[in-house]
N, C-alpha and C positions, 0 to 999 in steps of 0.2 A: 632654368630654361623653360620657356613656354612652348606649347605645341602650336603649330600653325593651324589656322582655321580652314585654310584651303591649300591644295597642293600647289607647288611652284608652277608658274605659267611657262609654256613652251615658247622659246624665241624663234621667229621664222628663219633666222640666220644660223641656227644651231645645226651642227652636223649629225646630231642624234635624232632618231625618230620621235615624233610626238607620241605620248602614251595613248593607247587605243581606248576608245569609249567602251564601257562595259555593255554587253548586249542584255537588254531587258528580257527576262524569262516570261513566257506566256503560258498560263495554265487555264483550263476550263473545268467546269463542274463535271465530276466523274473521272477525272484523270487520276491514275495511280501514281504516287510519288514516294520518294525516299528522302528522308531528312537526316542530316548528320547527327542530330541530337535526339530526335524523337523516334526514328526508325521508319517503317513502312506505313503508309496511310493513303487516304482517298480524299480528294477535294470535294467537300460537301456544298459549299456556297462561296460566292464571290461578292464582295461589297460593291455597291453601285459605282463608286468612284474608282474602282479598280486598284485600290491601295492595299487591300488585305484579303486573305483567303481564310476560310474556316476549313480545317483539315481534321478528319477523324483518324486518329492513330490507334484505334481499338480501345485502349484504356482511357483515352481522354480526347476531347474536342478542343483543338488549339487554334488560335488566331495567329496567322503568320503574316507579317507586314512586308510590303515591297521594299527592297529588291529581292526578297526570298533567298538570302544567302544560305547555303547549305542544303537547299532543296532542289531535287532533280526529278524530272519526269521519267517514268519507267516505260 
């Protein structure tokens, strides 16, 4: 079995609700954040294209790419 490259499309005549679009998280330099894998940190820089953040987690400086799964603003 192969995995689908895209989720199945929603048919307009379907009685079920269409899946909700995920909300993009917005972070700015200086925000305190919590990451599921790395712990507590602070946003140090944002790339110009807005695709990645540099976050200081105390023991390491990590580049987190969008859509920032597992990262939450405190």
